[in-house]
C-alpha positions, 0 to 999 in steps of 0.5 A: 663759645658764643655763651658769655663766660661770666659770673657774679659772686657775693660772699658775705661773712662776719669778717668780709663782704665781697662782691666779684664779677668776672668776664673771661672774654673781656678786654682787661677792664677793671673796677677794684676797691678792696680797701687794700691798695696793694691787692687792687694793684695786683688784681689790676695786673690779672685783669690787664694781662689776662684780658679778663674784666674784673669788678671786685668790691670788698669790705673787710676787718681791716682794723685787725689786719688785711688777712681776711680780706685778701684770703676772702677776695681769693676765694670769691675770685676762685668761685667766680672763675669756676662758675664762669668757665662752665663745663670746660668744653673747648678750652685749652685747659693748660696755660703757662707764662714767664714774666720778667720785671727788671731783675725779677722773673716768675713762671706760672703754670695753670691746669684747669684739672678740677683738682685743687692743688697749689705749689708756691715757691716765691722766696720774697726778699723781705716780709713787706712791700709798703704796708702789705704783708707778703705772706698774704700772697700765698693765702690769696692764691690758696683761696683762689685754687681751692675754689677755682679747682685748678692746679697752679704752680707759681715759681719766682725764679729770681728777684731782688725787689719784693715788689717786682717779685710779686708783680711778676707773679700776678702778671704771669698768673693773668697771662697763664689764665688767659691761655688756659681759658682760651677757646681751642678751635681744633677741639671746639666740642670736646672736653680736654681730658681722656676722662671726658670730664674735668 
């Protein structure tokens, strides 16, 4: 895979203005300014543990709440992943990761199937971490899944601290993404599907 797997997305609505640039073959570099500090912290986990370079800038209607910004960043990141991955020729397609953080343990499994599906089972032990509404984690991943066109299963297997629960989810997503998009040297010129397309 000599062609750089990069993409740039600009998504402007009446609620948000978002710019996303991604390099799937990066080193974990990041430049993040969404206006939602906890979201920036979680996006940093994706970059560092997924070894993808991320540049995400967002301006949203934060005077209302964080909902539109978090959801729309997920949408734009999903669009960027979909564009960067290309025809999926030669990728592993599937990725999975278990990530612990102290008492918390999460599992994330990804399939670059071309079919959007989210299974999300994260029983957060409280509704907020700091000023961040944890309901928005599902909204972020739903937007990402719909536009990256992936099947994504997220399970927090145990946890007591909501921040730890959330962080293990994002770290595991980064790890699983890294595995799924890796070139498979044994299948360099083939699409990993009996259909011949994904």
